KESEDO-6623 format. One record per atom (N, C-alpha, C, O): residue in one letter; atom name; x, y, z. Coordinates in steps of 0.05 Angstrom, whole numbers, plus 5000, padded with zeros to 4 digits. Layout:
N
 type atom   px   py   pz
    A   CA    X    Y    Z
...
This chain:
229
 type atom   px   py   pz
    M    N 5184 4985 4681
    M   CA 5172 4996 4700
    M    C 5195 5008 4719
    M    O 5187 5029 4729
    V    N 5217 5001 4727
    V   CA 5235 5024 4742
    V    C 5238 5050 4731
    V    O 5230 5071 4741
    E    N 5251 5048 4708
    E   CA 5250 5074 4692
    E    C 5227 5093 4692
    E    O 5228 5116 4701
    S    N 5207 5082 4683
    S   CA 5189 5098 4684
    S    C 5179 5108 4708
    S    O 5170 5131 4709
    A    N 5180 5090 4732
    A   CA 5177 5106 4758
    A    C 5196 5128 4765
    A    O 5188 5149 4775
    V    N 5217 5122 4761
    V   CA 5238 5143 4770
    V    C 5242 5169 4749
    V    O 5250 5191 4758
    K    N 5236 5165 4722
    K   CA 5242 5186 4702
    K    C 5211 5198 4709
    K    O 5212 5222 4705
    G    N 5187 5191 4717
    G   CA 5162 5205 4717
    G    C 5161 5216 4743
    G    O 5147 5236 4747
    T    N 5171 5208 4760
    T   CA 5170 5225 4788
    T    C 5185 5242 4786
    T    O 5175 5263 4795
    L    N 5215 5246 4774
    L   CA 5227 5273 4768
    L    C 5217 5290 4754
    L    O 5215 5313 4760
    N    N 5210 5280 4736
    N   CA 5188 5294 4711
    N    C 5168 5314 4728
    N    O 5169 5339 4727
    V    N 5150 5301 4744
    V   CA 5132 5324 4761
    V    C 5146 5342 4774
    V    O 5140 5366 4772
    L    N 5167 5332 4791
    L   CA 5183 5348 4811
    L    C 5195 5367 4799
    L    O 5194 5389 4810
    R    N 5212 5363 4773
    R   CA 5221 5385 4759
    R    C 5202 5407 4751
    R    O 5212 5430 4751
    S    N 5181 5404 4745
    S   CA 5157 5418 4735
    S    C 5147 5436 4756
    S    O 5139 5459 4751
    C    N 5147 5424 4781
    C   CA 5133 5436 4807
    C    C 5161 5455 4813
    C    O 5158 5479 4816
    A    N 5183 5444 4815
    A   CA 5203 5465 4822
    A    C 5203 5494 4805
    A    O 5215 5516 4809
    K    N 5186 5486 4785
    K   CA 5189 5514 4759
    K    C 5166 5539 4768
    K    O 5162 5562 4762
    V    N 5156 5520 4783
    V   CA 5126 5540 4791
    V    C 5123 5553 4822
    V    O 5111 5542 4841
    P    N 5134 5573 4822
    P   CA 5127 5592 4849
    P    C 5107 5586 4864
    P    O 5112 5581 4888
    S    N 5086 5584 4855
    S   CA 5057 5579 4864
    S    C 5055 5553 4880
    S    O 5042 5551 4900
    V    N 5074 5528 4867
    V   CA 5073 5502 4886
    V    C 5087 5502 4908
    V    O 5112 5502 4908
    K    N 5072 5502 4930
    K   CA 5087 5502 4961
    K    C 5089 5472 4969
    K    O 5104 5467 4988
    R    N 5080 5457 4960
    R   CA 5086 5426 4972
    R    C 5075 5409 4957
    R    O 5052 5410 4948
    V    N 5098 5389 4951
    V   CA 5093 5361 4929
    V    C 5081 5339 4953
    V    O 5093 5336 4975
    I    N 5060 5326 4947
    I   CA 5059 5297 4959
    I    C 5061 5278 4943
    I    O 5043 5273 4927
    V    N 5084 5264 4945
    V   CA 5096 5237 4934
    V    C 5073 5209 4939
    V    O 5076 5195 4959
    T    N 5060 5206 4928
    T   CA 5052 5178 4935
    T    C 5071 5146 4932
    T    O 5073 5134 4911
    S    N 5083 5138 4956
    S   CA 5104 5110 4954
    S    C 5083 5087 4960
    S    O 5059 5088 4957
    S    N 5102 5064 4971
    S   CA 5087 5042 4977
    S    C 5106 5029 4999
    S    O 5130 5031 5001
    L    N 5092 5019 5013
    L   CA 5105 5002 5036
    L    C 5121 4977 5027
    L    O 5135 4964 5043
    A    N 5118 4972 4998
    A   CA 5143 4962 4978
    A    C 5172 4974 4981
    A    O 5193 4961 4981
    A    N 5169 4994 4983
    A   CA 5188 5011 4989
    A    C 5206 5015 5012
    A    O 5226 5030 5010
    V    N 5198 5001 5039
    V   CA 5204 4999 5061
    V    C 5211 4973 5077
    V    O 5228 4971 5095
    V    N 5196 4954 5068
    V   CA 5201 4929 5077
    V    C 5222 4911 5065
    V    O 5233 4895 5081
    M    N 5229 4912 5042
    M   CA 5242 4894 5036
    M    C 5276 4904 5041
    M    O 5289 4916 5024
    T    N 5284 4895 5066
    T   CA 5313 4903 5076
    T    C 5324 4877 5078
    T    O 5348 4877 5074
    G    N 5311 4852 5084
    G   CA 5330 4832 5090
    G    C 5336 4830 5117
    G    O 5350 4811 5122
    K    N 5326 4847 5140
    K   CA 5336 4852 5160
    K    C 5314 4827 5173
    K    O 5291 4823 5165
    P    N 5328 4811 5194
    P   CA 5310 4789 5216
    P    C 5293 4812 5226
    P    O 5302 4833 5235
    L    N 5260 4801 5221
    L   CA 5237 4813 5222
    L    C 5226 4795 5253
    L    O 5208 4779 5251
    A    N 5242 4801 5285
    A   CA 5228 4797 5303
    A    C 5210 4804 5320
    A    O 5201 4826 5313
    D    N 5198 4794 5341
    D   CA 5177 4806 5349
    D    C 5174 4833 5360
    D    O 5153 4845 5365
    D    N 5198 4842 5363
    D   CA 5205 4862 5377
    D    C 5209 4892 5359
    D    O 5205 4916 5364
    V    N 5221 4875 5330
    V   CA 5224 4899 5308
    V    C 5200 4912 5298
    V    O 5179 4900 5294
    V    N 5204 4934 5296
    V   CA 5182 4961 5297
    V    C 5198 4971 5264
    V    O 5222 4976 5262
    V    N 5180 4972 5243
    V   CA 5182 4984 5213
    V    C 5177 5008 5220
    V    O 5160 5012 5238
    D    N 5190 5030 5209
    D   CA 5179 5057 5206
    D    C 5187 5066 5192
    D    O 5200 5050 5179
    E    N 5189 5095 5179
    E   CA 5190 5114 5171
    E    C 5225 5115 5165
    E    O 5236 5125 5145
    T    N 5236 5105 5186
    T   CA 5270 5111 5177
    T    C 5278 5084 5148
    T    O 5296 5085 5131
    W    N 5260 5067 5153
    W   CA 5268 5042 5139
    W    C 5268 5048 5106
    W    O 5250 5063 5098
    F    N 5285 5037 5090
    F   CA 5290 5043 5054
    F    C 5286 5013 5046
    F    O 5305 5001 5056
    S    N 5271 4995 5032
    S   CA 5283 4976 5019
    S    C 5302 4974 5003
    S    O 5304 4992 4987
    D    N 5323 4952 5002
    D   CA 5340 4946 4998
    D    C 5339 4945 4966
    D    O 5328 4925 4958
    P    N 5350 4963 4947
    P   CA 5355 4958 4920
    P    C 5361 4940 4909
    P    O 5348 4929 4892
    V    N 5389 4930 4920
    V   CA 5405 4902 4916
    V    C 5387 4875 4915
    V    O 5389 4857 4897
    L    N 5366 4876 4941
    L   CA 5360 4855 4942
    L    C 5335 4855 4932
    L    O 5324 4833 4932
    C    N 5319 4877 4922
    C   CA 5292 4878 4908
    C    C 5304 4864 4885
    C    O 5293 4843 4878
    E    N 5323 4873 4873
    E   CA 5335 4863 4840
    E    C 5343 4840 4838
    E    O 5339 4824 4819
    K    N 5359 4834 4866
    K   CA 5364 4800 4864
    K    C 5332 4785 4863
    K    O 5325 4771 4844
    S    N 5317 4789 4883
    S   CA 5292 4768 4875
    S    C 5269 4779 4858
    S    O 5247 4768 4858
    K    N 5277 4801 4844
    K   CA 5263 4806 4821
    K    C 5228 4821 4826
    K    O 5208 4825 4814
    Q    N 5239 4826 4849
    Q   CA 5212 4849 4861
    Q    C 5211 4875 4851
    Q    O 5214 4895 4864
    W    N 5205 4872 4821
    W   CA 5209 4898 4804
    W    C 5194 4926 4814
    W    O 5203 4949 4811
    Y    N 5168 4919 4829
    Y   CA 5152 4937 4828
    Y    C 5168 4945 4862
    Y    O 5167 4969 4866
    A    N 5174 4937 4875
    A   CA 5190 4945 4904
    A    C 5215 4964 4892
    A    O 5218 4987 4900
    L    N 5231 4953 4873
    L   CA 5251 4960 4871
    L    C 5245 4996 4852
    L    O 5258 5016 4856
    S    N 5222 4994 4834
    S   CA 5214 5014 4830
    S    C 5204 5038 4845
    S    O 5212 5061 4839
    K    N 5190 5033 4861
    K   CA 5178 5051 4884
    K    C 5202 5054 4902
    K    O 5196 5074 4916
    T    N 5227 5044 4910
    T   CA 5248 5050 4922
    T    C 5260 5067 4912
    T    O 5267 5086 4926
    L    N 5265 5066 4887
    L   CA 5284 5083 4874
    L    C 5269 5102 4860
    L    O 5281 5119 4847
    A    N 5245 5103 4860
    A   CA 5234 5124 4858
    A    C 5229 5148 4873
    A    O 5228 5172 4867
    E    N 5222 5129 4905
    E   CA 5220 5152 4924
    E    C 5252 5161 4938
    E    O 5253 5182 4950
    K    N 5271 5148 4936
    K   CA 5295 5161 4941
    K    C 5313 5174 4920
    K    O 5335 5183 4923
    A    N 5294 5174 4898
    A   CA 5306 5196 4875
    A    C 5293 5224 4884
    A    O 5306 5245 4886
    A    N 5262 5221 4891
    A   CA 5248 5241 4894
    A    C 5257 5257 4922
    A    O 5250 5280 4924
    W    N 5271 5245 4943
    W   CA 5278 5258 4969
    W    C 5309 5270 4957
    W    O 5315 5292 4965
    E    N 5324 5259 4942
    E   CA 5342 5271 4935
    E    C 5340 5297 4918
    E    O 5351 5318 4925
    F    N 5328 5294 4898
    F   CA 5317 5317 4888
    F    C 5307 5344 4906
    F    O 5314 5368 4903
    S    N 5291 5332 4924
    S   CA 5283 5353 4947
    S    C 5301 5362 4961
    S    O 5295 5384 4970
    E    N 5327 5352 4968
    E   CA 5340 5360 4982
    E    C 5364 5380 4965
    E    O 5379 5396 4976
    E    N 5365 5377 4941
    E   CA 5378 5393 4920
    E    C 5370 5413 4922
    E    O 5386 5431 4930
    T    N 5340 5420 4917
    T   CA 5331 5438 4904
    T    C 5313 5456 4925
    T    O 5306 5479 4919
    G    N 5308 5444 4946
    G   CA 5296 5452 4974
    G    C 5265 5450 4967
    G    O 5251 5458 4986
    I    N 5253 5442 4949
    I   CA 5221 5437 4951
    I    C 5214 5418 4969
    I    O 5227 5398 4974
    D    N 5189 5430 4982
    D   CA 5174 5420 5010
    D    C 5168 5392 4997
    D    O 5152 5395 4978
    M    N 5174 5370 5000
    M   CA 5160 5345 4995
    M    C 5155 5332 5021
    M    O 5168 5335 5041
    V    N 5131 5315 5016
    V   CA 5120 5298 5040
    V    C 5114 5271 5024
    V    O 5104 5278 5003
    S    N 5116 5243 5027
    S   CA 5113 5228 5023
    S    C 5094 5209 5040
    S    O 5100 5203 5063
    I    N 5068 5197 5025
    I   CA 5049 5184 5042
    I    C 5060 5151 5028
    I    O 5065 5146 5004
    I    N 5061 5132 5050
    I   CA 5065 5110 5041
    I    C 5051 5081 5049
    I    O 5061 5065 5064
    P    N 5027 5078 5035
    P   CA 5012 5054 5045
    P    C 5012 5027 5032
    P    O 5022 5022 5010
    G    N 5001 5012 5047
    G   CA 4999 4981 5036
    G    C 4983 4982 5013
    G    O 4981 4999 4996
    M    N 4966 4952 5016
    M   CA 4954 4947 4991
    M    C 4930 4962 5000
    M    O 4926 4966 5024
    V    N 4911 4972 4973
    V   CA 4894 4993 4981
    V    C 4873 4983 4969
    V    O 4874 4974 4946
    S    N 4846 4984 4988
    S   CA 4819 4970 4985
    S    C 4800 4998 4985
    S    O 4805 5021 4990
    G    N 4775 4984 4979
    G   CA 4756 5009 4977
    G    C 4745 5013 4953
    G    O 4756 5003 4934
    P    N 4721 5030 4949
    P   CA 4708 5031 4928
    P    C 4720 5040 4907
    P    O 4733 5060 4911
    P    N 4720 5029 4877
    P   CA 4731 5036 4860
    P    C 4725 5057 4845
    P    O 4701 5062 4844
    L    N 4742 5073 4833
    L   CA 4734 5095 4814
    L    C 4738 5089 4786
    L    O 4723 5099 4769
    Q    N 4762 5070 4778
    Q   CA 4768 5071 4748
    Q    C 4753 5040 4737
    Q    O 4748 5020 4750
    P    N 4750 5044 4720
    P   CA 4735 5023 4697
    P    C 4744 4991 4699
    P    O 4730 4971 4693
    T    N 4769 4993 4708
    T   CA 4787 4974 4709
    T    C 4792 4962 4736
    T    O 4790 4974 4758
    V    N 4799 4933 4733
    V   CA 4815 4927 4759
    V    C 4843 4926 4762
    V    O 4858 4916 4745
    N    N 4853 4940 4789
    N   CA 4879 4951 4786
    N    C 4892 4928 4803
    N    O 4879 4909 4812
    T    N 4920 4933 4807
    T   CA 4933 4915 4819
    T    C 4924 4910 4853
    T    O 4926 4887 4861
    S    N 4915 4927 4869
    S   CA 4912 4927 4888
    S    C 4886 4914 4898
    S    O 4883 4902 4919
    L    N 4869 4918 4881
    L   CA 4842 4901 4880
    L    C 4840 4876 4866
    L    O 4818 4866 4865
    L    N 4865 4860 4851
    L   CA 4870 4841 4843
    L    C 4863 4813 4856
    L    O 4849 4795 4848
    P    N 4879 4815 4879
    P   CA 4876 4799 4903
    P    C 4849 4794 4912
    P    O 4845 4771 4920
    I    N 4836 4805 4912
    I   CA 4807 4802 4923
    I    C 4789 4790 4896
    I    O 4773 4771 4898
    V    N 4793 4802 4877
    V   CA 4780 4792 4856
    V    C 4787 4768 4847
    V    O 4769 4757 4835
    E    N 4819 4748 4848
    E   CA 4817 4731 4841
    E    C 4815 4713 4856
    E    O 4823 4691 4849
    L    N 4801 4717 4885
    L   CA 4793 4696 4906
    L    C 4765 4686 4888
    L    O 4760 4662 4883
    I    N 4749 4707 4882
    I   CA 4727 4694 4874
    I    C 4726 4677 4851
    I    O 4732 4682 4827
    G    N 4717 4654 4864
    G   CA 4715 4628 4844
    G    C 4743 4604 4841
    G    O 4747 4583 4828
    A    N 4754 4617 4855
    A   CA 4779 4605 4858
    A    C 4783 4580 4872
    A    O 4766 4578 4889
    E    N 4800 4559 4873
    E   CA 4796 4538 4890
    E    C 4815 4540 4915
    E    O 4812 4528 4936
    T    N 4833 4555 4910
    T   CA 4852 4556 4932
    T    C 4853 4588 4940
    T    O 4843 4606 4927
    F    N 4870 4589 4966
    F   CA 4879 4615 4976
    F    C 4907 4612 4983
    F    O 4920 4593 4990
    S    N 4916 4640 4977
    S   CA 4952 4640 4982
    S    C 4956 4636 5016
    S    O 4939 4642 5033
    N    N 4975 4626 5019
    N   CA 4989 4621 5050
    N    C 5008 4646 5053
    N    O 5032 4644 5058
    A    N 4995 4667 5051
    A   CA 5007 4691 5062
    A    C 4983 4715 5068
    A    O 4959 4715 5061
    A    N 5003 4739 5085
    A   CA 4989 4759 5099
    A    C 4993 4785 5078
    A    O 5013 4786 5064
    V    N 4975 4803 5078
    V   CA 4982 4823 5065
    V    C 4962 4847 5078
    V    O 4939 4845 5085
    T    N 4979 4867 5079
    T   CA 4972 4890 5096
    T    C 4954 4911 5080
    T    O 4963 4921 5060
    W    N 4926 4916 5089
    W   CA 4909 4931 5075
    W    C 4905 4959 5092
    W    O 4910 4963 5116
    V    N 4895 4976 5076
    V   CA 4888 5002 5077
    V    C 4864 5015 5066
    V    O 4869 5012 5042
    D    N 4841 5029 5067
    D   CA 4824 5038 5052
    D    C 4833 5058 5035
    D    O 4851 5071 5045
    V    N 4827 5063 5012
    V   CA 4833 5081 4998
    V    C 4827 5113 5007
    V    O 4840 5133 5004
    R    N 4802 5109 5019
    R   CA 4791 5139 5026
    R    C 4810 5143 5052
    R    O 4806 5165 5061
    D    N 4826 5130 5064
    D   CA 4841 5137 5085
    D    C 4872 5149 5073
    D    O 4887 5163 5086
    V    N 4875 5140 5050
    V   CA 4903 5149 5034
    V    C 4889 5177 5025
    V    O 4902 5197 5026
    V    N 4870 5177 5017
    V   CA 4867 5202 5000
    V    C 4867 5227 5019
    V    O 4875 5250 5014
    N    N 4855 5215 5045
    N   CA 4857 5235 5069
    N    C 4888 5249 5086
    N    O 4894 5271 5096
    A    N 4902 5225 5083
    A   CA 4926 5229 5090
    A    C 4944 5255 5069
    A    O 4960 5270 5078
    H    N 4936 5253 5044
    H   CA 4945 5264 5019
    H    C 4937 5295 5033
    H    O 4952 5314 5038
    I    N 4914 5293 5035
    I   CA 4907 5324 5040
    I    C 4909 5333 5068
    I    O 4904 5357 5071
    L    N 4913 5321 5085
    L   CA 4923 5332 5114
    L    C 4955 5337 5110
    L    O 4967 5357 5118
    A    N 4964 5316 5097
    A   CA 4996 5325 5087
    A    C 5002 5355 5075
    A    O 5019 5371 5080
    L    N 4983 5353 5060
    L   CA 4978 5376 5042
    L    C 4969 5405 5062
    L    O 4987 5422 5064
    E    N 4956 5409 5071
    E   CA 4943 5431 5093
    E    C 4958 5437 5111
    E    O 4961 5461 5118
    N    N 4971 5413 5126
    N   CA 4982 5417 5154
    N    C 5010 5426 5150
    N    O 5026 5411 5140
    P    N 5015 5451 5159
    P   CA 5044 5463 5160
    P    C 5063 5451 5167
    P    O 5085 5451 5156
    S    N 5054 5432 5197
    S   CA 5079 5414 5204
    S    C 5087 5386 5194
    S    O 5103 5369 5203
    A    N 5070 5386 5175
    A   CA 5072 5355 5157
    A    C 5102 5354 5146
    A    O 5109 5371 5129
    C    N 5115 5338 5153
    C   CA 5137 5333 5136
    C    C 5152 5304 5134
    C    O 5143 5288 5152
    G    N 5167 5296 5121
    G   CA 5179 5274 5120
    G    C 5164 5244 5104
    G    O 5151 5245 5083
    R    N 5167 5222 5119
    R   CA 5156 5205 5108
    R    C 5123 5191 5133
    R    O 5123 5189 5158
    Y    N 5104 5185 5115
    Y   CA 5084 5173 5138
    Y    C 5076 5144 5120
    Y    O 5065 5141 5099
    C    N 5087 5125 5137
    C   CA 5074 5097 5132
    C    C 5043 5096 5139
    C    O 5031 5108 5158
    M    N 5032 5078 5118
    M   CA 5001 5075 5131
    M    C 4993 5044 5129
    M    O 4984 5036 5107
    A    N 4995 5029 5151
    A   CA 4985 5004 5141
    A    C 4962 4996 5166
    A    O 4965 4998 5191
    G    N 4943 4989 5152
    G   CA 4918 4992 5171
    G    C 4915 4965 5187
    G    O 4911 4964 5211
    K    N 4918 4943 5167
    K   CA 4917 4913 5188
    K    C 4929 4890 5166
    K    O 4923 4890 5142
    S    N 4943 4873 5177
    S   CA 4954 4853 5164
    S    C 4936 4828 5163
    S    O 4931 4819 5186
    L    N 4924 4813 5140
    L   CA 4905 4791 5143
    L    C 4923 4777 5130
    L    O 4939 4784 5113
    H    N 4917 4747 5143
    H   CA 4928 4727 5118
    H    C 4897 4720 5104
    H    O 4874 4723 5112
    G    N 4906 4710 5082
    G   CA 4885 4704 5064
    G    C 4863 4689 5080
    G    O 4840 4696 5076
    S    N 4869 4671 5096
    S   CA 4844 4654 5109
    S    C 4822 4670 5127
    S    O 4800 4661 5134
    E    N 4837 4699 5133
    E   CA 4825 4716 5148
    E    C 4813 4736 5130
    E    O 4790 4742 5136
    L    N 4822 4745 5113
    L   CA 4802 4761 5083
    L    C 4784 4743 5082
    L    O 4761 4751 5086
    L    N 4787 4716 5077
    L   CA 4763 4700 5060
    L    C 4742 4695 5087
    L    O 4720 4686 5081
    K    N 4747 4700 5113
    K   CA 4724 4693 5129
    K    C 4711 4726 5131
    K    O 4687 4731 5136
    I    N 4730 4745 5128
    I   CA 4707 4773 5125
    I    C 4696 4773 5105
    I    O 4674 4783 5109
    L    N 4698 4766 5082
    L   CA 4682 4760 5049
    L    C 4661 4744 5057
    L    O 4638 4754 5058
    R    N 4663 4720 5065
    R   CA 4643 4705 5068
    R    C 4625 4714 5090
    R    O 4602 4706 5088
    D    N 4632 4728 5112
    D   CA 4611 4744 5129
    D    C 4589 4759 5113
    D    O 4565 4758 5112
    L    N 4608 4772 5102
    L   CA 4590 4805 5088
    L    C 4573 4790 5063
    L    O 4549 4795 5061
    F    N 4586 4772 5042
    F   CA 4579 4763 5022
    F    C 4572 4729 5018
    F    O 4587 4718 5002
    P    N 4553 4713 5028
    P   CA 4554 4687 5031
    P    C 4548 4680 5004
    P    O 4552 4656 5000
    D    N 4539 4692 4986
    D   CA 4526 4687 4955
    D    C 4556 4683 4946
    D    O 4560 4661 4935
    L    N 4579 4698 4950
    L   CA 4605 4691 4934
    L    C 4612 4666 4930
    L    O 4606 4651 4949
    S    N 4627 4652 4907
    S   CA 4639 4625 4914
    S    C 4670 4637 4915
    S    O 4682 4651 4899
    L    N 4679 4624 4943
    L   CA 4704 4624 4951
    L    C 4716 4606 4959
    L    O 4704 4587 4969
    P    N 4749 4606 4958
    P   CA 4756 4578 4963
    P    C 4765 4570 4985
    P    O 4775 4588 4998
    E    N 4766 4539 4999
    E   CA 4761 4534 5024
    E    C 4791 4525 5031
    E    O 4801 4526 5054
    R    N 4806 4515 5007
    R   CA 4829 4501 5014
    R    C 4860 4520 5007
    R    O 4863 4531 4985
    C    N 4876 4519 5026
    C   CA 4902 4541 5024
    C    C 4913 4523 4998
    C    O 4908 4499 4992
    S    N 4930 4544 4984
    S   CA 4946 4538 4959
    S    C 4970 4513 4972
    S    O 4975 4492 4960
    E    N 4982 4522 4998
    E   CA 5009 4505 5010
    E    C 4994 4485 5032
    E    O 4980 4493 5050
    E    N 5006 4448 5024
    E   CA 4996 4435 5041
    E    C 5007 4431 5068
    E    O 4999 4412 5082
    K    N 5025 4448 5077
    K   CA 5040 4454 5097
    K    C 5021 4469 5119
    K    O 5033 4474 5140
    G    N 5000 4476 5117
    G   CA 4989 4488 5133
    G    C 4997 4524 5138
    G    O 5019 4534 5131
    L    N 4978 4537 5150
    L   CA 4978 4568 5147
    L    C 4998 4578 5163
    L    O 5004 4569 5186
    V    N 5010 4598 5150
    V   CA 5038 4608 5172
    V    C 5029 4621 5201
    V    O 5009 4635 5204
    S    N 5040 4617 5216
    S   CA 5039 4615 5239
    S    C 5049 4651 5248
    S    O 5041 4662 5269
    A    N 5065 4665 5230
    A   CA 5075 4693 5239
    A    C 5077 4704 5215
    A    O 5089 4695 5195
    Y    N 5063 4728 5216
    Y   CA 5059 4757 5199
    Y    C 5085 4762 5188
    Y    O 5105 4756 5201
    P    N 5087 4775 5161
    P   CA 5108 4788 5158
    P    C 5110 4821 5166
    P    O 5092 4834 5178
    A    N 5131 4829 5159
    A   CA 5133 4859 5169
    A    C 5111 4879 5176
    A    O 5112 4899 5191
    F    N 5090 4868 5157
    F   CA 5068 4890 5158
    F    C 5056 4903 5183
    F    O 5053 4926 5190
    D    N 5052 4878 5195
    D   CA 5038 4880 5216
    D    C 5057 4895 5242
    D    O 5050 4897 5266
    Q    N 5079 4902 5232
    Q   CA 5097 4916 5249
    Q    C 5107 4943 5247
    Q    O 5123 4955 5262
    V    N 5096 4950 5226
    V   CA 5094 4973 5216
    V    C 5086 4997 5238
    V    O 5063 4995 5246
    S    N 5098 5018 5248
    S   CA 5091 5043 5266
    S    C 5071 5053 5245
    S    O 5076 5055 5221
    V    N 5047 5059 5256
    V   CA 5031 5079 5246
    V    C 5026 5108 5260
    V    O 5010 5125 5254
    E    N 5044 5108 5281
    E   CA 5038 5135 5291
    E    C 5044 5161 5287
    E    O 5035 5178 5302
    R    N 5061 5167 5266
    R   CA 5068 5187 5250
    R    C 5038 5200 5241
    R    O 5029 5222 5247
    V    N 5026 5178 5223
    V   CA 5003 5181 5204
    V    C 4981 5190 5220
    V    O 4965 5206 5212
    K    N 4980 5177 5246
    K   CA 4953 5176 5264
    K    C 4959 5209 5278
    K    O 4942 5219 5293
    S    N 4981 5220 5272
    S   CA 4979 5244 5279
    S    C 4971 5265 5269
    S    O 4963 5285 5280
    L    N 4974 5259 5239
    L   CA 4962 5274 5218
    L    C 4928 5278 5230
    L    O 4914 5298 5229
    G    N 4922 5252 5242
    G   CA 4897 5265 5242
    G    C 4874 5240 5230
    G    O 4850 5240 5230
    I    N 4889 5223 5222
    I   CA 4880 5192 5210
    I    C 4864 5173 5225
    I    O 4877 5163 5244
    N    N 4845 5165 5223
    N   CA 4831 5146 5239
    N    C 4823 5122 5217
    N    O 4807 5127 5199
    F    N 4838 5094 5220
    F   CA 4838 5076 5191
    F    C 4809 5064 5198
    F    O 4802 5056 5221
    T    N 4793 5066 5174
    T   CA 4769 5053 5169
    T    C 4766 5021 5172
    T    O 4779 5007 5156
    P    N 4752 5011 5189
    P   CA 4753 4984 5192
    P    C 4754 4966 5166
    P    O 4738 4971 5148
    L    N 4767 4950 5164
    L   CA 4765 4930 5142
    L    C 4743 4916 5131
    L    O 4743 4911 5107
    E    N 4723 4910 5149
    E   CA 4695 4898 5145
    E    C 4682 4921 5123
    E    O 4668 4915 5104
    V    N 4689 4945 5129
    V   CA 4677 4969 5114
    V    C 4683 4969 5087
    V    O 4669 4970 5067
    S    N 4713 4966 5090
    S   CA 4730 4975 5069
    S    C 4718 4949 5044
    S    O 4710 4954 5021
    F    N 4721 4929 5052
    F   CA 4724 4904 5037
    F    C 4691 4904 5025
    F    O 4686 4903 5001
    K    N 4670 4904 5048
    K   CA 4641 4921 5036
    K    C 4643 4929 5012
    K    O 4636 4919 4991
    D    N 4655 4953 5018
    D   CA 4653 4967 4994
    D    C 4667 4966 4968
    D    O 4660 4976 4946
    T    N 4687 4951 4974
    T   CA 4708 4946 4951
    T    C 4682 4928 4938
    T    O 4672 4937 4918
    V    N 4672 4907 4949
    V   CA 4659 4889 4929
    V    C 4632 4897 4921
    V    O 4620 4887 4902
    D    N 4624 4914 4933
    D   CA 4598 4925 4925
    D    C 4596 4947 4900
    D    O 4578 4952 4884
    G    N 4628 4959 4905
    G   CA 4634 4979 4882
    G    C 4642 4962 4859
    G    O 4635 4970 4837
    L    N 4654 4939 4861
    L   CA 4669 4923 4843
    L    C 4636 4906 4824
    L    O 4634 4896 4802
    R    N 4622 4909 4843
    R   CA 4591 4892 4827
    R    C 4580 4916 4805
    R    O 4571 4913 4782
    E    N 4585 4946 4823
    E   CA 4569 4962 4811
    E    C 4577 4967 4785
    E    O 4562 4978 4768
    K    N 4606 4959 4779
    K   CA 4624 4974 4757
    K    C 4625 4944 4740
    K    O 4639 4940 4721
    K    N 4610 4927 4749
    K   CA 4612 4900 4737
    K    C 4639 4886 4728
    K    O 4644 4873 4708
    L    N 4654 4892 4751
    L   CA 4684 4876 4743
    L    C 4681 4851 4756
    L    O 4700 4836 4752
    L    N 4660 4840 4774
    L   CA 4668 4811 4780
    L    C 4651 4797 4759
    L    O 4635 4809 4745
    S    N 4656 4775 4759
    S   CA 4647 4755 4744
    S    C 4619 4741 4751
    S    O 4601 4735 4736
    V    N 4621 4739 4777
    V   CA 4598 4726 4792
    V    C 4584 4750 4814
    V    O 4565 4745 4828
């Protein structure tokens, strides 16, 4: 995962650098490349585009996806500085919304796995709609003043909050009532709720309400027959 992410990113950038007509490259990164720093996350801490996940911490905790996205983006920025290629990175959280692909991807798996499950996870996840992510790429490409990194964190939801939205939207779904941990629900969200989105909003992004995003997600999964019920 790590080698393919780094080499694949650099292969594309090398090709772009050879073509004079390519004026700017937009790289899709991930909040996984931002938030795994090991820093204390007090209420007054704001996570912004200056943050990078710590590769050593990612490796020690075996967070291979986070490690791959961190090293790939770092390699991309180093290449950009060395060659002068104009690069911008878009950094979304977990992506929801209507699927185009014929299979369930990693971002939609947490929703699919809830259906018919006995328990839900005692954790919070940051969601952002796929159409907002697409628009951010377009705006970053077309806006001459766009530069650097842009974090995209729509909203952080605990598993219980996600389930409430799904129940209200789809009362026919078989959804879990019990949390996977007996200690009770976590009282504080992880770093995602503290991510600054001011830069991406300055591009012109208005985040899609998650209720709309999740409805379109489930409707799309059903349309493609990717849900068992």
